[in-house]
Each structure stands twice: as structure tokens, then as C-alpha cells.
C-alpha positions as CSV (number, residue, x, y, z in Angstrom):
1,X,155.2,-10.8,-3.7
2,X,156.6,-8.0,-1.4
3,X,154.2,-6.1,0.8
4,X,156.1,-2.9,0.2
5,X,156.6,-0.7,-2.8
6,X,159.8,1.2,-3.3
7,X,159.2,4.2,-5.5
8,X,162.0,5.8,-7.6
9,X,161.5,9.1,-5.8
10,X,162.4,7.6,-2.5
11,X,165.6,6.1,-3.9
12,X,166.5,9.5,-5.5
13,X,165.9,11.4,-2.3
14,X,168.0,8.8,-0.3
15,X,170.9,9.0,-2.8
16,X,170.6,12.8,-3.0
17,X,170.9,13.2,0.7
18,X,173.9,10.9,0.8
19,X,175.7,12.9,-1.9
20,X,174.9,16.2,-0.2
21,X,176.3,15.0,3.1
22,X,179.4,13.7,1.4
23,X,179.9,17.0,-0.5
24,X,179.6,18.9,2.8
25,X,182.0,16.6,4.4
26,X,179.6,15.8,7.2
27,X,178.8,12.2,7.7
28,X,175.7,11.6,9.7
29,X,175.2,8.9,12.3
30,X,172.7,7.2,10.0
31,X,175.3,6.8,7.2
32,X,177.9,5.6,9.7
33,X,175.4,3.0,10.9
34,X,174.6,1.9,7.3
35,X,178.3,1.5,6.6
36,X,178.8,-0.6,9.7
37,X,175.7,-2.8,9.2
38,X,176.0,-3.3,5.4
39,X,179.7,-3.8,4.5
40,X,178.9,-3.8,0.7
41,X,177.3,-0.4,1.0
42,X,180.2,0.8,3.1
43,X,182.7,-0.3,0.4
44,X,180.7,1.6,-2.2
45,X,180.6,4.8,-0.1
46,X,184.3,4.5,0.5
47,X,185.0,4.2,-3.2
48,X,182.7,7.2,-3.8
49,X,184.6,9.3,-1.2
50,X,187.9,8.4,-2.9
51,X,186.5,9.5,-6.3
52,X,185.3,12.7,-4.8
53,X,188.8,13.4,-3.4
54,X,190.4,12.6,-6.8
55,X,188.0,15.1,-8.6
56,X,188.8,17.8,-6.0
57,X,192.5,17.2,-6.5
58,X,192.1,17.4,-10.3
59,X,190.1,20.7,-10.1
60,X,192.7,22.2,-7.7
61,X,195.6,21.1,-10.0
62,X,194.0,22.3,-13.2
63,X,192.1,25.3,-11.9
64,X,193.5,27.8,-14.4
65,X,192.9,25.6,-17.5
66,X,189.4,24.7,-16.4
67,X,188.4,28.3,-15.8
68,X,189.8,29.4,-19.1
69,X,188.1,26.6,-21.0
70,X,184.7,26.7,-19.3
71,X,184.5,30.3,-18.0
72,X,183.9,29.2,-14.4
73,X,185.8,30.6,-11.5
74,X,186.9,27.5,-9.5
């Protein structure tokens, strides 16, 4: 039995901080170290960065249609 307890709040905060840094476009040294030390985690982050880029491109391409449909100014 593990001697540590991982609470859901800790995981949520960790993932939230990763997403915030990715959205800002600023990758911290800690994230770079995680990507280097854990290749599987690095692959998942790279995939997430690719998806982010695709979403940004989609919004840029369909800005007018999205703003007309949802009433947001993109």
C-alpha cells in the first residue's frame, strides 16, 4: 500500500497549470524537464500542442461564421 495519497485537487491543479502555460505559449522549465524525463508525457503534451494549433487555425479560418453563430467576437 502506498505511503502517499494523491488527491484529485492536486491533479486538477497540476493539469490546470499545464494548460494555462500552453495557452500562454510559455513553457516553463519544469514542463521541459518533465517532457525530457518522461517520454510518454512528452508525447502527450506534443499531441496536445498540435491540437491547440489546429483549434486556433480553425477559429482563425472560420472567425466570421463562428461570431455570427455564437455571438462572440473572436
